[in-house]
C-alpha positions, 0 to 999 in steps of 0.5 A: 500500500502506498504511503501518504508521502508517496501519494503527495510526491506523485501529486506534486509531480503531476502538478509540476508537469502540468505547470511546465506544460502550460508555461511552455505553451504560454505566449511570449507576447499578448496580442488580444487587440490584434486581428489575425487578418488585416483584410476587412470584410468588405475587401474580401473577394477571394477565399481559397481553402486547402484541405488534406485529402480533399479537393481544394475549394475556391470562392469568389465574389462577383457583383456582391455575390459569392459563388464556388469556382473550384472544384466547379462552379456552383451557387453557395449559401451566402450566410455560410460564407458570411460566417466564414468571414467572421474570422476577419474580425477574430482577435488574436488571443496569444502569440508564440515565437516558433523558434526552437519549437516543434511545429508538429506539437501544434499540429502545424507540421503539416497543418490540417487546413490552409485558408487564404483570404485575398493574399493572406494565408493562415495554416490551421493546426490543433487546439490547445488542450488547456484553453481549447483555442486553435493554433494558427501559423501565419507570417512565421508566427504561431497564434491562437484564436477561438474555435469559430470557423474550423468546422465549416472549413473542414466539413463537406462541401455541401455545407457551403452550397446553396440549394439552387441547382445553378447560380442565379446569374447564369443561364442555360444555353444548351442541354444534352439530355435524355428526351424526357429532360431535354423537353424542360425549358432552359429557364426552368433549370435556373429556378429549381431548388433542392429540398435536400443536399447530401454527399454522394457515397459512390454507391449510387446508380447513375441512370443517365446523364445530363450535360448543361452548358451555362453562361453568365447573364449579360450585364453592362460589365459583362460583354459578349466576348467575356461571356463566351470565354466564361461558358461552363459545362455542368454534368449531372447524373440522374440518380432517381426519378421516384418517389423524388427526383435526385440529381448528382453533381458529378464534378462535386460529388453532391446529390440534390433531391427535389420534391414533387412540387419542384417536379410540378414546376418542371411542367409535369414532364417527369413521371 
């Protein structure tokens, strides 16, 4: 049976180790009033997300609307992007000099996610086990910030997509599809919204494919030459017709489920 003195010594050892750990991770400089990014929210027009083992994501703002441009063009949930941009106002909680420190101890070698807003790049690491704040590597400094947007950055691409099948400022100019879908007027493709989004599992059966050619709707700042240069091809897989229509964006590995009301919008052309 352990003596009281031995128990006390063990307790002191644990406390000492904890204190040494905290001291090691204590900031060398307080920076509570500084922000991680210098870019203001209204200045942001390009967001680039790099994630290990997943496709890169690029979002661009055009005419005050954000849309996905990589890995393919798509409409996005504007509120989700606004939430992502709250990181621009996020204050730095602590600053560390990485000299002499093993970056892997911070989850930064390699980092899990890289986020670039305009030209400012930040690498996301692990969380501090004591404070639960996230380690960030930026401009050769290690910072910690609150855990606010990491979930959006690391989750599936469906988390930032809108339920619209197509961006609202694009038009369909050509459809290559089975006869049933080829009868749908071009303008209706721009109006339909899905009732649900989900990742494709890879086990879906593709009944047939639909090829949509889309171009930006012409505006004063969008001449015909530019419009022609920016034409896009979107390939959809027909995954189900009943009881609901399910279309898969094969370039995004996302499936859109449409209810019966949407199928009525399509002119009752579908079974």
